[in-house]
C-alpha positions in Angstrom: 11.5 28.2 3.6 10.5 26.0 0.7 6.7 26.0 0.8 5.5 27.4 -2.4 5.7 24.2 -4.6 2.5 22.1 -4.2 2.8 19.3 -6.7 3.8 16.2 -4.7 2.3 13.5 -7.0 2.5 12.8 -10.7 0.3 15.0 -12.8 -0.4 16.0 -16.4 -0.3 19.5 -17.7 -1.5 21.0 -21.0 1.2 23.1 -22.7 0.2 25.6 -25.4 3.0 25.5 -27.9 3.8 28.6 -30.1 5.5 26.5 -32.8 3.8 23.2 -33.3 0.9 21.3 -31.8 -0.1 21.7 -28.1 1.1 19.0 -25.9 0.2 17.1 -22.7 3.2 16.8 -20.4 3.6 14.2 -17.7 5.2 15.7 -14.6 6.9 13.4 -12.2 8.2 14.8 -8.9 11.6 13.8 -7.5 11.5 13.7 -3.7 14.8 14.8 -2.1 16.0 16.8 0.9 13.7 15.8 3.7 10.8 14.9 1.5 10.6 18.3 -0.2 10.2 18.3 -4.0 12.8 20.4 -5.8 12.8 18.9 -9.2 10.4 17.5 -11.7 11.1 15.1 -14.6 9.0 16.0 -17.8 7.8 13.4 -20.3 5.4 13.2 -23.2 2.2 12.1 -21.5 0.8 9.7 -24.2 2.2 7.3 -26.7 6.0 7.0 -26.5 7.1 8.5 -23.2 9.9 10.8 -24.6 12.0 12.6 -22.0 11.5 16.4 -22.3 13.9 17.6 -19.6 13.4 18.7 -16.0 12.5 21.8 -14.1 14.2 22.6 -10.8 13.1 24.9 -8.0 15.3 26.6 -5.4 14.4 27.4 -1.8 12.7 30.7 -2.9 10.6 29.2 -5.6 12.7 30.3 -8.5 13.0 27.8 -11.3 15.3 26.7 -14.1 14.5 24.4 -17.0 17.2 21.8 -18.0 16.4 20.7 -21.5 16.0 22.0 -25.1 12.4 21.2 -26.0 10.4 24.1 -24.4 10.6 27.8 -25.1 10.7 30.3 -22.2 6.9 30.9 -22.3 6.3 27.1 -22.4 8.6 26.7 -19.4 6.7 29.4 -17.6 3.4 27.5 -18.2 4.9 24.4 -16.6 6.4 26.3 -13.6 3.1 28.1 -12.9 1.2 24.7 -13.1 3.5 23.2 -10.6 3.5 26.1 -8.2 -0.3 26.5 -8.3 -1.2 22.8 -8.3 -3.9 21.8 -5.9 -5.0 18.2 -5.3 -8.7 17.5 -6.1 -10.7 16.8 -2.9 
């Protein structure tokens, strides 16, 4: 059952970069398959909205990054943000 991904609306995440300045990433969910989110488009959050790739999740919550911008630790930061996201009440 696909129930461990909680980000259903657009959000911004802070990514600590090892090589270079830290960055705020705009995460936009792609709703597919009966309204469940399985992929997220990643963009620079401010200034020019450069495309940074996308992160996809399978039914078990495993993820894969399609892009070349983020290192594995940076990808993990984004995946953890998406999985643990909670809407403010």
